C-alpha positions in Angstrom: -14.9 -13.8 -31.6 -16.7 -13.2 -28.2 -17.8 -9.8 -29.4 -19.2 -11.3 -32.6 -21.1 -13.9 -30.6 -22.6 -11.2 -28.3 -23.6 -9.0 -31.3 -25.1 -12.1 -33.0 -27.3 -12.6 -29.9 -28.2 -8.9 -29.5 -29.3 -8.8 -33.2 -31.1 -12.1 -32.8 -29.6 -13.3 -36.1 -31.0 -16.6 -37.3 -27.7 -18.5 -37.3 -24.8 -18.7 -34.8 -21.3 -17.5 -35.6 -19.4 -19.9 -37.9 -15.9 -20.6 -36.5 -12.8 -22.1 -38.0 -10.6 -22.7 -35.0 -6.9 -21.9 -35.0 -4.3 -24.7 -35.7 -6.8 -26.7 -37.8 -5.5 -30.1 -38.6 -2.3 -30.0 -36.4 -1.4 -32.3 -33.5 -2.3 -30.9 -30.2 -4.9 -28.5 -31.5 -7.7 -29.8 -29.3 -6.5 -27.5 -26.5 -7.0 -24.5 -28.8 -10.5 -25.8 -29.6 -11.3 -26.2 -25.9 -10.0 -22.7 -25.1 -12.1 -21.3 -28.0 -15.2 -23.0 -26.6 -14.4 -21.8 -23.0 -14.0 -18.2 -24.2 -17.6 -18.2 -25.4 -19.0 -19.3 -22.0 -19.3 -15.5 -21.2 -22.0 -15.2 -23.9 -25.6 -16.0 -22.8 -26.8 -19.3 -24.1 -30.5 -18.9 -23.5 -32.2 -20.6 -26.5 -29.5 -21.6 -29.0 -25.8 -22.3 -29.1 -23.3 -19.5 -29.4 -21.2 -21.0 -32.2 -20.9 -23.5 -34.9 -17.4 -24.9 -35.1 -16.6 -26.1 -38.6 -14.6 -29.2 -39.2 -14.6 -30.1 -35.5 -13.0 -33.5 -36.3 -9.9 -31.7 -37.6 -9.8 -29.4 -34.5 -9.7 -32.4 -32.1 -6.2 -33.8 -32.4 -3.9 -34.7 -29.5 -0.2 -35.5 -29.5 3.0 -33.5 -30.0 3.8 -34.5 -33.6 2.6 -36.6 -36.6 4.3 -39.6 -35.1 2.1 -39.7 -32.0 -1.0 -37.7 -32.9 -4.3 -39.2 -32.1 -7.9 -38.2 -31.6 -8.9 -36.1 -28.6 -12.6 -36.4 -29.5 -13.4 -37.9 -26.1 -12.1 -34.7 -24.4 -14.0 -32.5 -26.8 -17.2 -34.5 -26.3 -16.9 -34.5 -22.6 -16.6 -30.7 -22.6 -19.7 -30.3 -24.9 -21.7 -32.9 -22.9 -21.0 -31.2 -19.6 -21.5 -27.6 -20.6 -24.2 -27.7 -23.3 -27.7 -26.8 -22.2 
């Protein structure tokens, strides 16, 4: 994924990479989403984002199981708001 983002930048393609994060729709998957976003910090972000994460709402769940799952949107939003340029 990092390699694809770097090549996308090198070729100056008109759209960022389109990511479906792992563990889509499962409790606790927000940590995977944050790890995915952090991995792309190594790619220069000079004039446009490095990625487009699809279905971000379904990649932002906290909890251990379906009985206690809940939204981790505040954690995802905090990361985006503190790292986006």
